[in-house]
N, C-alpha and C positions, 0 to 999 in steps of 0.2 A: 592635190591642191584644188580647191573648189573654184571654178571659173566664175567670172563676173556674170555670165549669162545664167549659170546655175543658181547663183545667189539671187539674181533678179527674178528667176522663175519661182524660187522658194518664197520670195517676198510677195510676188503676185498671188501665189496660192494662199498664203497666210492672210494677207490683207483683203483679198477678195472674199474669203470665207468670213472674215471679221465684219466686212462692210455689207454683206448680203442683206438686202431689204432696208438699208439705212440710206436716207437721202443725203447727198453731199451737203456739206456746210457752206454757208455763204460768208466768205471772209473778205469780200471786196471792200468793205468799209471798216478800216481798223479802228478799234475802240481806244483811241488816243485823242489828245487835244488837237484842235485844228492847227495850231502852230507846229506840233510835232508831225502831223500828217504832211504838212507843207514841206517841212525840212527833209523828211524821208523821201518824198516824191522828187524833190530837187536833187537830193544826193543820187538817187537812181538815174535821173536824167543826166547828171554829170558823168556817171559811169558809162552810160551808152555813148556819150560823145568821146570819152577817153578811149573806148574800144575802137573807135574809128582811126586812132593813131596806129593801130596794129598793122604791121607789115609795110608801113610807109617808111621810106628811106631815112627820114628825119623824125617821123612821128614815133616809130618804135623805140629808138634810143631815148627820146623824151619820156615816153611811157615807162621804160625800164628805170630811168633815173628817178622818176617820181615814186615808183614802187620800191625803190632801194634794192633792185634786183642785182645780185652779184654777177650775173651773166647776161648776155644779150639774148632776149627771148624773141620769139617769132610769132606771137599771137597775143590776144587779149588775156587779161588775168581773171581768174575765177573770182566770184563775188565774195567768198569767205576770205580770200587772201587780201582783197581790197579793203574789206571791212576791218580786218585785224590790224591794218595800218592806221586806221582812224579811231576805232573804239578801244579804250582800255578795258582790261578785266573781262575780255571775252572768255567764255567757258568757265567762269568762276561759280556761277549759280548752278546747282544740280538740276538736270532735266526732270520734269514731272512725269514724262511719259516717253517711251521709246517707240510707240506705235504710230503708224502713218494712218491718216484718214483722208478720205476724198473731200475736196473743197474747191469752190470757185474763188479765184484770186484775181485781183486787179493788177495788171502788169506794171502800173506806175509805182507800185510799192515793192517791186522785186528787183534785187540785184542779180542781173544775169551776166552773160559774157558772150560776145559775138565772135566765138572761136571758129565757127563754120561759115563765116562770111557775113556780109551786111544784109539788111532786109532787101535792098534793091537787087541783090544777086539772085533772088528767087525768081524763076521765070513767071511771067504774067499769067500763063495758063495754069500755073500751080497754086496761085495765091488763094483763090476761093476754097479749094480743097484743104489747104493747110490751115486756113482760119477755122474752118469747120472742125477739123481734127483737134487743133490746139484748144479750141473753146469747149469741146464736149467729150472728147475721148479720154477715159480714165484707164482703159484696159490695153492700150496698144503697147507694143514692145518698147517703144521709145517714149514712154510716159514721163511726165514731169514729176520730179520729187523735190519739194522745197522745205527748207527749214524756216520756221516762223518764230520771231521774237515778239510775242503779244504785247509786252510792255513798251516796245519801240514802234509797233505797227509796221514792222519790216520783215520781208522775206528774203532768203538767200537761196538761189537756185543751185542744186547739185546735179540734177538731170533736167533737161529741158531748158538749158541756159540761153541758147541762141534765139528761142522763140519769144523771149521777153522783148527784145528790140523789134522783132518782126511785128508782134501784135501792137506795140506802141506806134510803130510807123504807120500801121493801117487803122489806127484809132479804135482798136477793139477793146471792149471793157472787161473781158474775162479770159482767164486761162484755167483749164481744168487740170488740177494737180493733186498729187498725194502730198499731204502736209504733215510734218511732225513739229511739235512745239519745243522750243528751247527757252531757257530763262536768262534774264540779264539782271544784274543787281539793281535794286530800287534806287531812285534818284537821291533820296536822302542819305544813302550810304556813301555817296561819292562827292568829292570836292575837286574842282579844277584849281590848281595853284599857279597864279601868275608869278613869274620870277621877279625877285627884288631888283636884279640887274637885267635890263631888257635883253641883254645879249645871251643870257642863260636859257636853258630849256624850260618849257612849260611842263607841269607835272599833274598827275591825277592821283588822288588819295582815296583809298577804300577803307572804311571802318576805322578811320583815324590811325591806321597801322600800315597798310600795304601801299607802296608807291610805285608808279610806272611813269616813264617818260612819254610825253605826247610828241610823236614824231610829225604829226600834221596838225598842229594846235589850233589853227584858225578854223579848219573844217570840223575838228572835234568839238571845239567850243560852240560852233553854230548848231551842231546836232544835239549836244548834251545840255546846252542852255534851254533849248526847246523842250527837252525831256524833263527839265526841272532841276538840273544840277547847278549849284552856285559856283561862281568864280571868286576866289579869295586870294589874299596874300599870305605868305608864310606867317607873318606876325599876327594874323587874325585867327590862327589855329593854336590854341594853348596846348601845352604838354608835348610838343614836338621837339626833337633834338635840334641843335644848332643847324641852321640852313647850310652854312658853309661846310660844316662837317659832313652833312648828308650828301652834298654835291661832290665832295671829295670821294666818297664811297661810290657814287654813281659813275664817276669818271674812271675810277680804279677798276670797276667791274664792267666798264664799257656798256652800261645800260642805255646810254644815249645813242648807241650805234645799232645797226641792224642786229636783232637777236639771232642766236644760233638756231632757235626753234620757237614754236609758240608755247612751249612749256612755261609754267609759272616761274620756275626758278631761273629761267633765262631772260625773263622780262621784268621781274619784280624785286623790289628791295623791301625787306621786312624791317620797319623802323624799330621794332623791339630788339632786333639784333644790334642795331646802331646804338640804342640806349645802353644795352649791356656792355658794349665795347667802350662807350664813353665812361661808364662807371669803372671798368677795369683800367682804363688809361689814366684815371684820376687818382689811382692808388699811389701814395708817396713811395718813392724808391730812392736809393743812393747810387750815385755813379762816380767813377773816377775820371780823370782827364782823358782816358782813352775811349770813353763810352759816350762822347758828345756828338754822335752821328747826327747829321751828315758832316759836321765839322771834323777835321783831322788835325792833330798836332804836327806842326812842322818841326820834327825832331832833330833834323840835321843842324840847323843854325842854333837851336836851343842847346843840344848836347855839345855842339862844337864850341860854343861860348863857355860852357861849364868846363869842358876838357882843357881849353886854352887857359882858363883861370887857374885850374888845378896844376897844370904844368908850370905856368909862370910862378905861381905861389910856391911850389916845391923848390924851384930853382932859387928864388930870392931868399927862401928860408935858410939856405946854405951859408948866408953871410953870418958874421959873428953876432953873439947876443948883444942886443941893444942897438944894433945897426939899424938905421931907418929903413933900409931895403928889406931887412928881415921882418920888421913890423908890417910893412906893406905886403910882403909875401904871405904872412899869416892871414892878413885880411883877404887876400885873393883866394887862398885855400879855403877859408871859412865860407866865403861867398859861393865858391864852386860846390862845396859840400851842401850848402843850403839849396842851391839849384837842383842838385840831384835828389835831395830829400823831399823837395816841394812836390814833385810829381807823385810820390808815394803817400804823402800826407793829405793832399787836397782831396776833399770829397764834396760832392754836390747833391743836394736833396731837393726833390721836386716831383711833379706828376710823372707817371710812367711814360706818358706820351706828351712831350713838351715841344711846342713849336717855337722856333727862334724868331723873334721879331726884329725889325730893322728900323 
């Protein structure tokens, strides 16, 4: 099994050869709108403050709850984990390149993680040397490796996470990092859907087909509105299945809860599947009295009444011909036979999936 250090050495060798003689790129000013840059910088600042909750007796549980962690953690969360809770459709757009390139990055646009302690934990005598290393060294063993979303103006730190807060705390403008680009769907492909009932979940729709639940809707809306995504109501989007029906499927699949993984199928509802199911459920079928689930026939009083009528009718029929009791007995017997036959003859016709209203 190849060790992490062997993989790192291989990456060092490949990228160093690739980058030989090429000046590092200057990515300190993201090519996005001013409002988007402000939103990203604010989000990254919030992440740094949240990291300060880590290892605090009450702060860590608060952080775990906000992150929907099923367990009690003991440190800050990685930037990609944090971002996946906020942004829908992460990982949907194919990456244009798998290669890392050297670049100068502004720390205020990087999601890091203060896992190795807070900036003030660094000894004063080490601060200057660390700043020099973090700002200029591309070749060290602990070099920074960041994933960049150019459309968002946002970086996510995979290696070199703790230096983000450190460089910001010391008001440094630059981190030297190896950067790889990743893609995010264009704003016009996404819609945020506000719930018709304010108590329901907010949703995000991609390509008028794929639906994800927004687990942190206020934060998501602030970021994606700056990106250019519109917020609409269900009724504003023609061609979608019935909202109530869609939410039934969401709750049945528990898509409003913490997903099992970041895989698409564990987070996403394909509305085409819902449409196909609606069509299938509207096919007319016939049912008998025993197929009206979830309702059930209370058969004991029903058949008990029929059996009592049959017994009484048979007994009264023993009276002589023309006797009033015999006539009444025949009536009881006929009624009992009618009750028994009714269950066999009654048929109900309607949609395959019928909801009983009250």
